C-alpha positions, 0 to 999 in steps of 0.5 A: 542342675543344683545337684551338678553344682553341689557335686562340683563345689564338693569336689572342688573343696576336696582338691583345694585341700590338697593345694592347701596341703602342699602350701602348708607343708612347704611353708611349715619347714621353710618358715623354720629354716632359721631354726634348722640353720641354727640347730645344724650350724649351717652357713648360708651356702649350706642352707642353699644346698638344702634348697638345691637338693629339694629342687633336684629331687623335684626335677628328677621326679618327672619321669617317676611322676609319668609312670606313677600317673599312668599306673595309679592315676592322680588320686592315688599319687596325691594321697601317697605323696601326701602321706610321704610329705607328712612322714618327711616333715616328722623325720626332718624335725629329728634330723641329727646332721646335715647329710641326713637333712640333705637326703630328707629334703631331696626326698621331699622334692620328689614328693612335692613334684608328685603331689603338685602334678597329681593335684593339678591333674585333679583340677583339670579333670574337674574343669573338663567334667563340669565345663567350669573353671576352677584353677585360680581359686585352687591356687589361691588355696596354696597361698592360704596354706602357706599363710596358715603355716606361717601363723602356726609357726609364729605361735609355736615359736612364741612357746618353744624354739624346738621344731619337733612339737611344731612339726608334730602339730603341723602333721596332724593338720596335714592328715586332717586335710588329706582325710577330708580331701580323700572321699571326694577326689576324682577317680577318672582324672585324665580328660581325653582332651589332654591327649589332643594336640594343639594346632600350635604344636604343629608349627615347630620342627619335629625330631624323633617325636619332639617338637622344638620349642618355638621362640615364643615358648622359650621367652615364656620359659624364661619369664616363668622360671624367674617368676618362680624364682621370686615366689619361691625365694620369698618363701624360703628366705623372707623369715631369715632376712627379717631375722638376720638383716632386719633384726626382727624378733623370733616371733615376727620373723615368720610373718614375712611369709604370712604377709606374702601369702595373705596378699597373694591369696587376696590378689588371686581372688581378684586376679581374674577380674583384673585380667578381664579389665585390663588384659593379661599383658598389663597384669603381668608386666605391671605386676612383676615390675611392682614386685621388683621395685617395691622389693628393691625400695624396701631393701634400700630403706632397711628395717622390719616395716619397710621389708614387710611392705616390700614383701606385700608388694611382691605378693601383690605383683606376682599373684597373677603372673604364673597363671597368665603365663600358663594361659599364654603357653596354652595358646602355643600347644600342650608341649609348650605348657609342659616345658613352661610348667617344667621350668616354673618348677625348676625355678621355684625350687632351685632359684632359692638355692642360688639366692643362698649362694649369693648371700654366702658370697655377700650377704642376704641383702644382695640375695634379695636384690637378685629376687627384685632383679628377677621380677624386673626380668619377668616384665622385660621377658614378657615385652617379647610375648603376645598374650591372648585376649581375655576371651581366649584366655578363658577358653584355654584356661583349663588346658593351661593348668592341665598341662601344668600337671598332666603333660609334665 
C-alpha cells in the first residue's frame, strides 16, 4: 500500500506540473496585455479581437484534439502542445505587428485546447488507476500557475517594460515544469469507463448517433459558459482595468491577476469541504452571487483597493463553480459533460473578447460590469438545476473531469 500511495502522489505531482504550466503560460502573456496594447498601438476593440482569435483557435482545435489523442495519446499530446506553447510565447514577444500577433494567438488557442484536454485526460486516468480523487487539487495548481506568473510579471515590470526578457524568463520556467512532468506522466491514459454510456444519455432523442441535449444540459451549458466568461475575463482584463481605470502603477497592475489567483487557489483547496457541508447547489448559487455583487460594488466605489477587494470576491465566488457544474453534468451522461466542457472553453476564451468590444463602445468599467452581470446569470441559471448530493458528487467526480478532457 505505501508504494501505491507513493506512485499516486508522484504521478499526481507530474500532472499538476502540466496544470501549473498552462496557468503560468496563459497568465504570462495575459498579464502583459497592457504592454502589448501599447507596443502595437491597439485599441480596446483590437485587443478584444486578439482574444477572439485565441478562442477561435481553441474551438477549431477540437477535431484535431480527437485525432491526436487517438493516434498519440494524452502523454505525447501534452508534451508536444507544451513545447508549442513555449515557442509561441517567445515568438509573441517579438511580434512586429498586429496581424502577426493575431496569427500567433490563434495558434496559441489551438495549443491551449490540446494541452487542456490532454492534461485532464491524464488526471482522469490517474483517478481510474488508483480509485482516488485528484482533480480539485489539480485544478488548484492551474490557479497557482497563474498566481506565480502574475508575481513574475510584476517583478520584471519593475525592472523593464520590455516583454522579451520577461517572456524568455517565463519560457525557462515552463521548460523546467515540462521536464519535471515528463518522466511520471501516464502512458495508458484512456480508462475503459470513458467509453461506457451513462444511463442519463439514453433519455435524449438520437439523431444519427447524436443525443439531443436535454433541458438540464442546456441550463448547465449556459451556466458554464457565463462562469468561464467571468474567470477568463478577470484574467485578461484585470491588469488593464487597474492601469487605465483605477490608475494603478505598472508594478501594481499585474497584481490583479495575483489576487484572483491566490484567492481561487485557497478556495479550491477548501472547496470540497464546503460542498460536503452545504451541498453543491448553495456553493454555486451563493458563490456566483458573491462574485457578481462584490465586483459590482467595487466598480461603483472605484479605486485600486476596492478593485482588488472586488477581484478577491470573484476568485472566492467562482472557485468551486465549474467543478460543481461538471459534477452535475456527469449525472446527465458523458455526452452532457462533453457539451458542457465545450461551452466552458468557449466562454473562457471568447468571453473576454466580448468584454473588449463592450469596452470599445463605452469604457472598461462597462466591460467589467458585464463580467459582474455574468456571475449573477450563473446563479440564476443554476436555480433551474438539481445538483447531485454530496455522496453522488463524490461518485461521479472522476467521470466529470474525464469528460472535461477525453470526450471533447
